[in-house]
N, C-alpha and C positions, 0 to 999 in steps of 0.2 A: 502497499500500499503507499501512496508517494506521500511524503511527507507533510505536504500540504491539505492530503484527505484530511489524512490525521486530528491536525490541526481543526481544522471545521467540527471535526466530529466531537472534542473536543469543548468548543465551541457550544457546541448544541446540548452534549449531558452539562457542561457547567449549569446553560439555562433549563434546561429539566428538575438539576438538581435544585435552585433556587426559586422555582415551580414550587416544586414537589414540599420544600423546605418550608415554604408559606403555610401553602394548605394542611399540612403532615409538621409537625413541628418534633412529636414526639418517636418518629420515625429516626433509626438510624442510621445515616444512609451512606454512613464506611461501610457498613457489612452491604447495602444494597449494592456498592458503585461496582465493585469487585467481582460480582457477580455473574454466570454464565447466564445469558437471554432465559435460557429454559428455567432456572431456577432463583428467581424473584420478577413480581410487578406490585407493583404498587397501585390498588384501586385506587383512584377518586375520580370522581364525577365533577368537571370545572365547565363553565360556558365555553364553547372557542368560534372561531370561524374559519370556513373551509375556501379556499378559493384553488377554484381547479389553474392547470396550468398544460397549456398548447402549446408547439413549438418554440417552446422557451418562455414563452410570456405568458401571467398574468389574465386570467379573465376574470376581472376582477366581476362584472355585470352579472356571472353564473356565479360568487360565493352565495353560501349559508349558512347560516348559525346551525350548533347543532353540540352533545358534549360530549366529551371524554370518559372512556371506560375505565381503561388502567393503565399506567408510563410502564414502562421497562428501561432502563441504560440508554440503551438506543433507538427508541421509537414509542409509541402511543396507540391505543384503539377507541378510536371512535363508531358511534351507534349515528347512522341513520336510519331513516324514516324508510326504508327502499332501496332496495339493491342500485350501488349509482357507478358509470364507468368509472371509476375515475383511476389514474396512468400517476400522474404525476399533480400532488398539493403544493399548497401552502397553508400554515396553519397559522392562524393570528389568537394568540393567546394574550391575555388582560396579566400582568408580573407591575405588580401593586402600580402603582399611577402611566405606567408605559406599557403599548404593546411589544411584544415580541412577534418577530416573523420567524418560522422553524418552513424551510424548504425539503420535503419529502416527498418515499414513494411507494405507492400502494400495496402490500405484499400480498394480504387474503380478505377474503369476503367468506361472513358465515352467516349462517341464520341464527337468530333467537329465536324464530316465533313472535307469531299476531303483527308478522308485516317487519318486522325490526333485522337490521342487520349490523354488525361490529364488522369494521375494516381496520387492517393492521395497517399500518404505517410506519417503516421506518423512515427517521429524521438522518437526511445528509447536511444541511449547514443552516444557517443562520444566517436569515435577506435582513441588508439596512434597510433599510424604506428609501431615504436619497438613491439609491442603485434600481429604484424602481417607485417612482412616485407615485404611480397609481394606487398604488398600496395607500398612500394617509388620506383617502379618501374613505378608507373603513372607520367602521362606529363599533367598537363593541362594552 
């Protein structure tokens, strides 16, 4: 893995740790960070926005709100009210008084029942809103 990819993942992991710490202060994050993907998940439901990405550009007009289901050190699963054809996305989280934008790749879509699905997303990098000014229109 190239060094820049590793640095991007560390930025994502730092955002996830800050986000989870803000909502689950009693969680021992030192144990959580070192675990493999299948060993540790944090069940946490928070409101987010999902922005589909097509041809490398965010489709801001197609964004929609949802909630998270759980977090891992490399990603998040979100609840969908129907199966959606998502591949790449930007997820918008509120972290204290700021919005955080994380870009990721959809990995799996699983039914939950009653028409709901959860989508697992591997997060790759943080997105600076100055790089994609169209994200500044979003309100969460």
